[in-house]
N, C-alpha and C positions, 0 to 999 in steps of 0.2 A: 622703518618697521612693523607700524600699525598695517600697513599695506600688506607685507608679507603673511602676517597673522590673519587676516582677513581673507587673502586670498586662499590660502591653506586651508581654512573652516569652511570656505564655499567648495572647492575643490572636494573635500570630503566629504559634506553634504549632496553635493551632486554626486559622486559616486554611488553611494550608498542607495539613493533616491533612484535612480537609474540602471542598478543592476538589478537582476532576476535572482537574485541570492534572497532566501529568506532565512530566518533565523531561530531557532527554538529557544525557550526561554533561558536555557542553560548555555545559550551561547552559540551552540552547534548548527552548524548549517545544514539546513533540511533539504533545498531543491539539490536531487541528485544522490542525497545519504539515505541510507536505511536506516528507519528509527523505529523501534519496537512499539508497536500497539499497548495502549495503557492500560486494556482490559478485552479478552479473549471473550467476554460475555456482552460487548456491546451488540445492540440491536443490528448496528451498521456492520460489523467485522462478521455476526452471524449469518448475516443476508449474503456478503460474500463468498463465504465457505459454503452455502448452500447453493447458491448461484454455480459454484464449480462443481460439485458433485450432479445437479441437473443437466449441466453441459455434456460432463464427462459420461454421463448415461446415455442422453439421446446421441450421441458418437458412436458410442461402444457398444448401445444396445443394453446395457447392465444394468441392474437395479439396486446399486448402493444406497444405501440412507445414510442421509448425514446425521451424525452424533454430534459434534463439537469442536470448538475451534480449540488448540493445545495452546498455540503461540502464534505469533505472526509479528512481521513488520510492514510497512509501508514507504514509498519512494516517489517523490513528485518528479516528473518528469513529461510535463505538456500533458497530463492527466496524473491518474494514480496508477502504480502498480502495488498491489496486495500478495507479499509472499506468505503463506499461511501454514502451518502444520495442523492437519485437521483429524479427526477420527471418524471412520464410517463402517457402519453394519455391512456385511455381505455375509450370506448365508449364516446367519446367527454368530459369525465372529467378528470382532472389532479390528481393523487395520487402521493402520496409521498411513494417512498420505501428505506429499508436500504439492502445493498448490500454486499457482502464479496466474493471478487474473488482473488484465489490464482495464482501468475504468477511465473513462474521459465523460462525467455529468452532463455538462454542459451540451456536448454534440450526444447525448444520449446512447453511448457507447460502451459496451462492457463485453470483455473477450475472454474465453478460458486460454491462456497462454500455453499451459503447461499442466499435467497431474499425473503425478507417479506415486504408485503403492510402493511403499518403505518397510 
């Protein structure tokens, strides 16, 4: 009986240590799931929002001005997807945008995937 219990415990240990599943503090799986960002005012989050506006301006020859991040979420996918709702100034009016940015810091990759004014 002791061998079965030991085998069971070792199997569970190996499963959790060999899988690519990460867990948040509340036990929620983080790899692949969208998790709300803790603070829209975090400098890293603001940097991603500013990057999205800068890239959009380059491609479309626009002159939008980043204002703030309203809300957002991240997803771990062999890098990080950032899904943000941001506000931009466009000719003295404030517009809301939905953006998606993919980032892989170790490979020095950051790409604007989508940018929509809503």
